[in-house]
C-alpha positions in Angstrom: 0.0 0.0 0.0 1.6 3.3 -1.0 1.2 6.6 0.9 -1.6 7.9 -1.3 -3.7 4.7 -1.1 -3.1 4.4 2.7 -5.1 7.5 3.2 -7.3 7.2 0.2 -10.4 8.2 2.1 -9.2 11.8 1.9 -9.7 11.7 -1.8 -13.4 11.2 -1.3 -13.4 14.7 0.2 -17.0 15.6 -0.7 -18.6 12.7 1.1 -16.3 12.7 4.0 -16.6 16.4 4.8 -20.4 16.3 4.6 -20.5 13.2 6.9 -18.1 14.7 9.4 -19.8 18.1 9.6 -23.1 16.3 10.0 -21.8 14.3 12.9 -20.3 17.3 14.5 -23.7 18.6 15.3 -24.8 15.4 17.2 -23.2 15.2 20.6 -23.8 13.0 23.7 -21.6 13.0 26.7 -21.7 12.3 30.5 -18.3 13.8 31.2 -19.7 17.3 31.2 -23.5 16.7 31.3 -24.8 19.6 33.3 -28.3 18.0 33.9 -26.6 15.0 35.5 -25.0 17.1 38.3 -28.1 17.7 40.5 -29.7 14.3 39.9 -29.5 11.5 42.3 -27.4 9.2 40.1 -24.0 7.4 40.9 -22.5 8.8 37.6 -22.5 12.3 39.0 -19.1 11.6 40.7 -17.7 11.8 37.1 -18.3 15.6 37.4 -17.3 15.9 41.1 -15.7 13.1 43.1 -17.2 14.6 46.3 -20.8 13.9 45.0 -22.5 10.9 46.8 -25.7 9.2 45.7 -28.3 8.1 48.2 -28.0 4.4 47.4 -25.6 2.4 49.5 -24.3 0.3 46.7 -24.3 0.6 42.9 -22.9 -1.6 40.2 -22.4 -0.5 36.6 -22.1 -3.3 34.0 -20.3 -3.0 30.6 -22.0 -0.7 28.1 -25.5 -0.7 29.7 -24.4 1.8 32.3 -23.6 4.4 29.6 -21.9 4.8 26.2 -21.1 8.5 25.9 -20.1 10.3 22.7 -19.3 14.0 22.3 -18.5 15.6 18.9 -18.3 19.3 19.3 -17.3 22.4 17.2 -17.2 26.1 17.9 -17.9 27.6 14.5 -20.9 26.3 12.5 -24.3 25.0 13.1 -26.3 22.2 11.4 -28.4 24.8 9.5 -25.2 26.3 8.1 -24.2 23.0 6.5 -27.5 21.9 5.1 -29.8 24.6 3.6 -32.9 24.8 1.5 -32.2 25.0 -2.2 -34.4 25.5 -5.2 -37.5 23.3 -5.6 -37.4 22.4 -1.9 -34.1 20.5 -2.4 -31.5 20.3 0.3 -28.0 21.7 -0.4 -24.8 21.0 1.5 -22.1 23.6 1.9 -20.1 21.8 -0.9 -22.8 22.3 -3.5 -21.9 24.9 -6.3 -25.2 26.8 -5.6 -24.4 27.1 -1.9 -23.8 30.6 -0.6 -20.1 30.3 0.4 -20.0 33.8 1.8 -22.7 32.8 4.3 -20.7 29.8 5.4 -17.4 31.8 5.6 -19.1 34.4 7.9 -19.2 31.7 10.6 -15.5 30.9 10.4 -13.3 32.0 13.3 -9.6 32.7 13.7 -9.3 29.3 15.5 -11.9 26.7 14.6 -12.0 23.7 16.8 -13.4 20.2 16.5 -13.5 18.1 19.7 -14.8 14.5 19.5 -14.9 12.3 22.6 -16.2 8.8 23.4 -16.3 7.0 26.8 -17.6 3.5 27.4 -17.9 2.3 31.0 -16.7 -1.3 31.3 -17.3 -1.5 35.0 -18.5 0.7 37.8 -18.8 0.2 41.5 -19.7 2.4 44.4 -20.5 1.7 48.1 -20.8 3.3 51.5 -18.2 2.8 54.1 -19.9 3.7 57.4 -22.1 6.8 57.4 -19.5 9.3 56.3 -17.4 7.7 53.5 -18.0 6.5 50.0 -15.7 4.5 47.8 -16.0 4.1 44.0 -14.3 2.4 41.1 -14.5 3.1 37.4 -13.0 1.2 34.4 -13.6 3.1 31.2 -12.5 3.0 27.6 -11.9 6.5 26.3 -10.9 8.2 23.1 -10.7 11.9 22.3 -9.3 14.4 19.8 -8.7 18.1 19.8 -8.2 19.6 16.4 -7.8 23.4 15.7 -7.9 24.7 12.2 -6.8 28.3 11.5 -9.4 30.4 9.8 -7.1 31.4 6.9 -7.1 27.8 5.8 -10.8 28.0 5.2 -10.4 31.3 3.4 -7.7 29.9 1.2 -9.8 26.8 0.3 -13.2 28.4 -0.2 -12.4 32.0 -1.3 -9.3 31.4 -3.3 -5.7 32.6 -2.9 -5.9 35.9 -4.8 -6.5 37.8 -1.6 -3.3 36.4 -0.1 -0.9 37.1 -3.0 2.3 38.7 -1.7 1.4 38.0 2.0 2.2 35.3 4.5 -0.4 33.5 6.7 0.5 32.5 10.2 -0.7 28.9 10.8 1.0 28.3 14.1 -2.4 27.8 15.8 -2.8 24.5 13.8 -3.1 21.7 16.4 -4.0 18.1 16.4 -4.2 15.6 19.2 -5.9 12.2 19.0 -5.6 9.4 21.6 -7.3 6.2 22.7 -6.7 4.8 26.2 -7.9 2.7 29.1 -8.8 4.6 32.3 -8.9 2.8 35.7 -10.0 5.2 38.5 -10.3 4.7 42.2 -12.1 7.3 44.3 -13.0 8.2 47.9 -15.1 10.9 49.5 -15.8 11.7 53.1 -17.7 14.1 55.4 -14.8 15.8 57.2 -17.1 18.0 59.1 -20.9 18.3 59.3 -20.7 20.9 56.5 -17.7 20.0 54.4 -17.3 16.9 52.1 -14.2 16.3 50.1 -13.6 13.7 47.3 -10.6 12.6 45.3 -10.1 10.1 42.5 -6.8 8.8 41.2 -6.5 7.4 37.7 -4.2 5.0 35.9 -4.2 5.7 32.2 -3.0 3.0 29.7 -2.5 4.4 26.2 -3.5 2.3 23.2 -2.8 4.6 20.3 -2.2 8.3 19.6 -1.2 10.9 17.1 -0.1 14.4 18.0 1.2 17.5 16.2 4.0 19.4 17.8 3.7 22.7 15.9 6.6 25.0 16.6 6.0 27.3 13.6 4.0 27.1 10.4 3.4 29.8 7.8 2.2 29.8 4.2 3.1 32.4 1.6 1.2 32.9 -1.7 3.6 33.9 -4.4 3.0 36.2 -7.4 2.5 33.2 -9.7 -0.1 31.8 -7.3 2.1 28.9 -6.1 2.5 28.4 -2.3 5.5 28.4 -0.2 5.2 26.5 3.1 7.7 27.2 5.9 7.3 24.5 8.5 8.9 23.4 11.7 6.6 20.7 13.1 6.6 17.1 14.0 3.7 14.6 13.8 4.1 11.9 16.4 2.5 8.5 16.2 2.1 5.7 18.8 0.3 3.0 16.7 0.9 -0.2 14.7 1.9 1.8 11.7 4.9 1.1 9.4 6.5 4.1 7.6 8.9 3.5 4.8 11.3 6.0 3.4 12.9 6.6 0.0 16.5 7.2 -0.7 16.1 10.9 -0.2 14.6 10.3 3.2 11.1 11.2 2.1 8.0 9.1 2.9 7.6 6.3 0.3 4.7 4.4 1.8 2.7 4.1 5.0 1.0 0.9 6.0 -1.1 -0.3 9.0 0.4 -3.4 10.7 -2.7 -5.5 11.2 -0.6 -8.5 12.5 -1.2 -7.4 16.0 -4.9 -8.3 15.5 -4.4 -11.6 13.7 -5.6 -13.6 16.7 -7.5 -13.0 20.0 -4.3 -13.4 22.0 -2.2 -10.9 20.0 -5.1 -8.5 20.1 -5.6 -8.8 23.9 -1.8 -8.5 24.4 -1.7 -5.3 22.3 -4.7 -3.7 24.0 -3.8 -4.6 27.6 0.0 -4.8 27.7 0.6 -1.2 27.2 3.9 0.6 27.7 2.1 3.9 27.4 1.6 4.9 31.0 -0.1 8.0 32.4 -1.7 9.3 35.5 -4.8 11.4 36.2 -6.6 13.1 39.1 -10.0 14.4 40.0 -10.6 16.4 43.1 -13.7 18.1 44.4 -15.6 19.4 47.5 -19.1 20.2 48.7 -19.9 22.8 51.4 -23.3 22.8 53.0 -24.2 26.2 54.7 -27.4 24.8 56.0 -30.1 22.3 55.0 -31.1 24.5 52.1 -28.0 26.0 50.6 -25.0 24.1 49.2 -22.0 25.0 47.0 -19.5 22.7 45.2 -16.4 22.8 43.2 -14.3 20.3 41.3 -11.3 19.9 38.9 -11.5 16.8 36.8 -9.2 15.1 34.2 -5.9 16.5 35.3 -3.5 14.1 33.7 -1.1 13.0 31.0 0.1 9.9 29.1 3.7 9.2 28.1 3.7 7.4 24.8 6.7 4.9 24.2 5.3 2.0 22.2 5.4 1.8 18.4 6.7 5.3 18.0 7.0 7.1 14.6 8.1 10.7 14.2 7.3 12.5 10.9 9.2 15.7 10.7 8.7 18.8 8.5 11.5 21.4 9.0 12.0 23.1 5.7 10.7 25.4 3.1 9.0 24.0 0.0 6.8 25.0 -2.8 3.6 23.5 -4.2 0.8 24.6 -6.5 -2.2 26.3 -5.1 -5.0 24.3 -3.5 -8.3 26.0 -4.3 -11.8 24.6 -3.8 -13.1 27.3 -6.2 -11.6 25.2 -9.0 -13.9 22.4 -7.9 -16.9 24.7 -7.8 -16.3 26.0 -11.3 -15.6 22.6 -12.7 -12.0 22.9 -13.7 -10.8 20.4 -11.2 -12.3 17.3 -9.5 -12.2 16.5 -5.8 -10.0 13.5 -6.6 -7.5 15.7 -8.4 -7.5 18.3 -5.6 -7.0 15.6 -3.0 -4.2 13.9 -5.1 -2.4 17.3 -5.5 -2.6 18.1 -1.8 -1.4 14.6 -0.7 1.5 14.7 -3.1 2.5 18.0 -1.5 2.2 16.6 2.0 4.1 13.4 1.0 7.1 15.5 -0.2 7.1 17.8 2.8 7.7 15.2 5.6 10.8 13.2 6.4 11.0 10.3 8.8 13.2 10.6 11.8 15.1 7.6 13.2 15.2 8.7 16.9 11.8 7.1 17.8 11.3 9.9 20.3 8.6 9.3 23.0 6.1 12.1 23.4 3.5 13.2 26.0 -0.1 14.2 25.6 -2.3 15.9 28.2 -5.9 15.5 29.1 -8.2 18.5 28.6 -9.2 19.3 32.2 -12.5 20.7 33.5 -13.4 23.1 36.3 -16.9 22.8 37.8 -18.5 25.4 40.1 -22.0 24.9 41.4 -24.6 26.0 43.9 -28.1 24.6 44.8 -30.9 25.8 47.0 -33.6 23.5 48.4 -37.1 25.0 48.1 -38.6 22.0 49.8 -37.3 18.6 51.0 -37.3 17.2 47.5 -37.3 20.2 45.2 -34.2 22.3 44.5 -32.9 24.9 42.0 -29.3 25.0 40.9 -26.7 26.9 38.9 -23.7 25.3 37.4 -20.6 26.5 35.6 -18.4 24.1 33.6 -15.1 25.3 32.0 -13.0 23.0 29.9 -9.4 23.9 29.2 -7.9 22.5 25.9 -4.4 23.9 25.4 -4.9 27.6 25.3 -8.6 27.4 24.5 -11.4 27.5 27.0 -15.0 26.2 26.6 -17.6 27.5 29.0 -21.2 26.4 29.8 -23.6 27.9 32.3 -26.7 25.9 33.4 -29.8 26.9 35.5 -31.9 23.9 36.6 -34.9 22.9 38.6 -34.6 19.5 40.2 -36.8 16.9 41.9 -35.2 14.1 43.9 -37.2 11.5 45.9 -34.4 9.3 47.2 -33.2 7.3 44.2 -36.7 6.0 43.6 -37.3 9.0 41.3 -35.2 11.9 40.0 -35.9 14.5 37.3 -34.4 17.8 36.2 -35.3 20.6 33.8 -32.4 22.9 32.8 -31.4 25.8 30.6 -27.9 26.0 29.3 -25.9 28.7 27.6 -22.9 27.0 25.9 -20.8 26.9 22.8 -22.0 30.3 21.6 -25.7 29.2 21.8 -28.2 30.6 24.3 -31.3 28.6 23.4 -30.6 25.2 24.8 -32.9 23.2 27.1 -32.1 20.1 29.1 -34.1 17.3 30.7 -33.3 14.3 32.9 -35.3 11.4 34.2 -34.3 8.5 36.5 -36.4 5.9 38.3 -35.8 2.7 40.1 -37.7 -0.6 39.9 -36.3 -3.1 42.4 -32.6 -3.3 41.9 -32.6 -1.7 38.5 -32.2 2.1 38.1 -33.0 3.4 34.6 -32.1 6.9 33.5 -32.3 9.2 30.4 -30.6 12.6 30.3 -30.4 15.1 27.4 -29.2 18.7 27.6 -28.4 21.5 25.2 -31.5 20.6 23.2 -32.2 23.3 20.6 -35.3 25.3 21.0 -35.7 26.9 17.5 -36.2 24.6 14.4 -36.4 25.1 10.7 -38.3 22.9 8.2 -37.0 21.7 4.8 -39.4 20.0 2.4 -37.8 17.4 0.1 -39.7 15.2 -2.3 -42.9 16.0 -0.4 -41.4 15.1 3.0 -41.0 17.6 5.8 -37.6 17.4 7.4 -37.2 19.4 10.7 -33.7 20.6 11.3 -32.4 22.7 14.2 -31.9 26.4 13.4 -28.8 26.7 15.7 -27.4 23.3 16.6 -23.8 22.6 17.3 -24.0 20.6 20.4 -26.4 18.3 22.2 -25.7 15.9 25.1 -27.7 12.7 25.7 -27.2 9.7 28.0 -29.2 6.6 28.6 -28.4 3.7 30.8 -29.1 1.4 33.7 -27.5 0.8 37.1 -27.8 -1.9 39.6 -28.7 0.0 42.8 -29.1 -1.4 46.3 -30.4 0.4 49.4 -31.5 4.0 49.7 -30.5 6.5 52.3 -33.5 8.7 53.2 -34.6 10.9 56.1 -37.8 11.1 58.0 -39.4 14.4 59.0 -37.7 14.1 62.4 -34.3 13.9 60.5 -33.5 10.5 61.9 -31.6 8.4 59.3 -33.3 5.3 58.0 -32.1 2.8 55.4 -34.6 1.1 53.0 -33.3 -2.0 51.3 -34.9 -3.4 48.2 
């Protein structure tokens, strides 16, 4: 397999871009699900390790306790990608009749795409006495953080004429993709009648990763409309990938080594016997002023992974020229997407060299800071406010949520919320959990769009969100035992199912 064929999917640019940008607008996650925070569910310790559910024991089984996916972007909405065309047709942003200027008005200086997925393999939480709670999580996680400079979109969609004689600074280009196991052990305790503190340590075992170390990157458009790229960056891999070089030290071919998955034993060995070790930490606290008012704070996902297995380092530290890459040529019919992709890949192939050092590298987890407060209107009804900030390199994502919550032990729990997040201010949220015997079922969705458009295609009405670039949803089941409740005289009582 040569270099071009190994990444042949890129050549199907039209289909892939439409698919990716469609998926970007569907998001589901439990890691920063604001509605979850004030519900009586064991999973809320993912947001704050000091949080303690009312049940005395919970068990989370593989997959059924939650599969959480989050694909997020900060620059376009669903309705910016798919719009109504002539004769009630639906146009994508890649169609020649699409209003490119409208699409480009959404582009920022730094445009981020942040997919995540987490699958819980096992969960366990139980009381230790009346003051302490211990919990264990084993999760499979994968995430990516990609930042694309706005000038790249301008170059591709608007052409290079506006940049002739100038140089674009592309040093903000960033890419970080990783897949890893997470084993976390946590503990929380009432240290006083008002203060509760929780902490969770994590062992991280890396499976595969790719990371861009961008020291400097600039692109100049010459008078003859060719491009000169001045690069000083390294793309690091930790994956079963073989990179072969030519006599001039350029990339000749790149292949995936599927031998590690030839049998069940080799697959298990590769997935479990990892040399890519990392550590993580969550820490949180809750402070109760009285029976009505409580505040909380947490820092989650502080951590890193050192990658040492199956290392490849692709290095670009030079200046080289290549012909212009312009999507306008595709729009006006003078070039096909295949030709454009081939031209771009040839340029990339000639720009990188393979280093022989096999240098280990480190990636860091995006960490979150949560601040919250709740006020009990009655014994079972409360209102809450929650701030969640996620730090990804030099970028910050912020979400503010207001909620009204009803919790009747862990027999029944529901929440209605409003969230301002990701440059959207029209998001609703809803959560529902109920328990039947030992089974606790729950459904949670937040950042649901309020305003919708309608597109009619072939006589069918298709509703699409007017402003939709994030939604979170979670559905699952826990095995829950016991329930800590209080009588009117505030004497503790335990109900066992």
